[in-house]
C-alpha positions in Angstrom: 0.3 -0.1 0.0 2.7 2.4 0.8 4.8 1.4 -2.6 1.4 1.9 -4.5 1.1 5.6 -2.8 4.6 6.6 -2.9 4.4 5.5 -6.8 1.1 7.9 -7.5 4.0 10.5 -5.9 6.5 10.3 -7.0 4.9 10.0 -10.5 2.2 12.8 -9.7 5.4 15.5 -8.6 8.9 13.8 -11.3 6.4 13.7 -14.7 6.8 17.1 -16.0 8.7 19.7 -18.0 11.4 20.6 -16.0 13.8 18.7 -18.0 12.1 18.6 -21.2 14.1 19.8 -24.3 10.9 19.7 -26.0 7.8 20.7 -24.2 4.8 19.7 -23.6 1.1 20.6 -22.9 -0.4 19.6 -19.9 -2.9 17.6 -21.4 -0.7 15.3 -22.3 1.3 15.1 -18.8 -2.0 14.4 -17.6 -2.8 11.8 -19.8 0.6 10.6 -19.0 -0.2 10.2 -15.1 -3.2 9.1 -15.2 -1.9 6.2 -18.4 1.2 5.2 -15.1 -0.8 5.0 -12.6 -3.9 3.4 -14.0 -1.6 0.7 -15.1 -0.4 -0.1 -12.0 -4.3 -0.2 -10.7 -4.1 -2.9 -13.5 -2.0 -4.8 -11.9 -2.7 -4.5 -8.5 -6.4 -6.3 -9.7 -4.2 -8.9 -11.9 -2.0 -9.9 -9.0 -5.1 -10.3 -6.9 -6.9 -12.2 -9.4 -3.6 -14.5 -10.4 -3.3 -15.5 -5.9 -6.7 -16.1 -6.5 -7.0 -19.3 -9.1 -6.9 -22.2 -7.0 -4.1 -24.9 -6.5 -4.0 -28.3 -7.2 -2.9 -29.0 -3.9 -6.1 -26.7 -2.5 -9.6 -28.0 -0.9 -11.4 -26.3 -4.1 -9.5 -28.4 -6.6 -10.0 -31.8 -5.0 -13.0 -33.5 -5.4 -16.2 -35.2 -3.4 -17.2 -34.1 -0.2 -13.7 -31.6 0.1 -14.5 -29.6 -2.3 -17.8 -29.0 -2.3 -17.4 -27.6 0.9 -14.8 -25.4 0.1 -16.9 -24.5 -2.0 -20.2 -23.9 0.4 -17.0 -21.4 2.9 -15.9 -19.4 -0.2 -19.6 -19.3 -1.2 -20.5 -18.3 2.7 -17.5 -16.4 3.6 -16.9 -14.7 0.0 -13.0 -15.6 -0.5 -11.9 -16.0 -3.7 -15.4 -15.7 -5.7 -13.5 -12.7 -8.1 -14.1 -14.7 -11.6 -11.6 -14.4 -14.4 -14.2 -12.8 -16.3 -14.7 -9.9 -13.3 -10.8 -9.6 -13.4 -11.5 -8.8 -17.2 -13.8 -6.9 -16.9 -12.2 -3.9 -13.7 -9.0 -4.8 -16.5 -10.3 -2.9 -19.2 -10.9 0.3 -17.2 -7.5 1.0 -16.3 -5.5 -0.4 -20.0 -6.4 0.1 -23.6 -7.8 -2.0 -25.0 -4.5 -2.4 -27.1 -2.2 -3.4 -24.2 -5.5 -5.1 -22.6 -5.2 -7.4 -25.6 -1.4 -8.0 -25.7 -0.6 -8.4 -21.6 -3.7 -10.6 -21.3 -2.5 -13.7 -23.1 0.4 -13.7 -21.4 1.1 -16.8 -18.6 2.2 -14.3 -16.2 -0.1 -11.1 -16.6 1.3 -9.1 -13.7 4.9 -9.7 -14.0 4.1 -7.8 -18.2 2.4 -4.7 -16.9 5.5 -4.3 -14.4 7.5 -4.7 -18.0 5.2 -2.3 -19.9 5.8 -0.1 -16.8 9.6 -0.4 -17.3 9.1 0.8 -20.8 7.2 3.5 -20.5 9.5 4.8 -17.8 11.9 4.0 -20.7 10.3 6.1 -23.4 9.7 9.1 -21.3 13.7 9.6 -19.8 14.8 9.2 -24.2 11.8 12.4 -24.1 13.2 14.2 -21.4 10.3 13.8 -19.7 12.4 12.6 -16.7 16.0 12.7 -16.3 18.4 10.2 -15.2 17.5 10.5 -10.7 14.0 10.5 -11.4 13.8 7.8 -13.7 16.3 5.6 -11.2 14.3 6.1 -8.5 11.0 4.9 -10.5 13.2 1.5 -12.0 13.5 1.2 -8.1 9.7 0.8 -6.9 9.3 -1.4 -10.1 11.9 -3.3 -8.5 10.3 -3.5 -5.2 6.7 -4.4 -7.0 8.8 -6.8 -8.1 10.0 -8.3 -4.7 6.3 -8.0 -3.1 4.8 -10.4 -6.1 7.5 -12.7 -5.7 6.8 -13.3 -1.7 3.3 -13.2 -2.6 3.3 -15.7 -5.2 5.6 -18.0 -3.6 3.4 -17.9 0.2 0.2 -18.6 -2.6 1.7 -21.9 -4.6 4.1 -23.5 -1.7 1.8 -26.6 -0.6 1.4 -26.6 2.8 1.3 -30.3 4.0 -2.4 -31.1 4.5 -1.6 -33.0 7.8 -0.9 -29.8 9.6 -4.1 -28.4 9.3 -5.7 -32.6 10.1 -3.9 -32.4 12.8 -4.1 -29.6 14.3 -8.1 -29.9 14.6 -8.2 -32.7 15.6 -5.8 -32.7 18.7 -7.8 -29.5 19.2 -10.7 -31.6 19.3 -9.6 -34.2 21.3 -8.0 -31.1 23.5 -11.3 -29.6 24.1 -13.2 -33.2 25.1 -10.8 -34.2 27.9 -10.4 -30.2 29.6 -14.4 -30.8 31.4 -12.3 -33.6 33.5 -9.4 -31.6 34.7 -11.6 -28.5 35.5 -14.5 -30.3 37.6 -11.6 -31.9 40.1 -10.4 -28.3 40.6 -13.9 -27.2 40.5 -15.6 -28.7 43.3 -13.2 -27.3 46.0 -15.0 -24.3 45.2 -18.4 -26.2 46.1 -21.0 -28.2 45.9 -21.8 -25.4 42.7 -18.8 -25.6 41.1 -20.2 -28.6 38.9 -21.9 -26.8 37.5 -19.4 -23.8 37.2 -17.2 -26.1 35.1 -19.5 -25.6 32.3 -19.7 -22.8 31.6 -16.1 -22.8 31.5 -14.7 -25.6 29.7 -17.8 -24.2 27.0 -15.6 -20.7 26.8 -11.9 -21.7 27.0 -13.1 -24.2 24.3 -14.8 -21.3 22.4 -11.9 -19.9 22.2 -9.9 -22.3 20.9 -12.0 -23.3 18.2 -11.9 -19.9 16.9 
């Protein structure tokens, strides 16, 4: 988020006629800023869409009861419901039709969008709209976007062993089931009403562990 804000700030402040040999009007400067900022927003939508694509080991990709349960959970919570058509519609708001058609055909569209930003900055440097220092600062910010994308993709594509989630759930269930037997003996020390008190206390502690 902060890097995106910085990108918008730098584009707004750096893209100017300050170093240009051939000045361009304010409308053209506005169009350049609009293109660079909107392409970045398009990258954010594309990256989000790619991260929501199910991998082979995720529940939604499996069959039977597991897939149905995962699908039901997604529909109730709204997680992972952005489909390809919705992403393409959103992308058309931020990219030209030519650019959208050309980059959408790539295997990793998000990566290509950052590369397109780099080519655009290079062209602006050749026109003198950006000087070397400002071009370098914006290029470093693009590298930061690559790093963020790479970290997210590594988290997304690293398979978490199913045993880890299953065993954790099983042991929490066993712990919750055995908890009343350990509570009753201690609570009975305060009187006969301690037996009844163990019920809400056990339910409360078990609820915390099963959240």
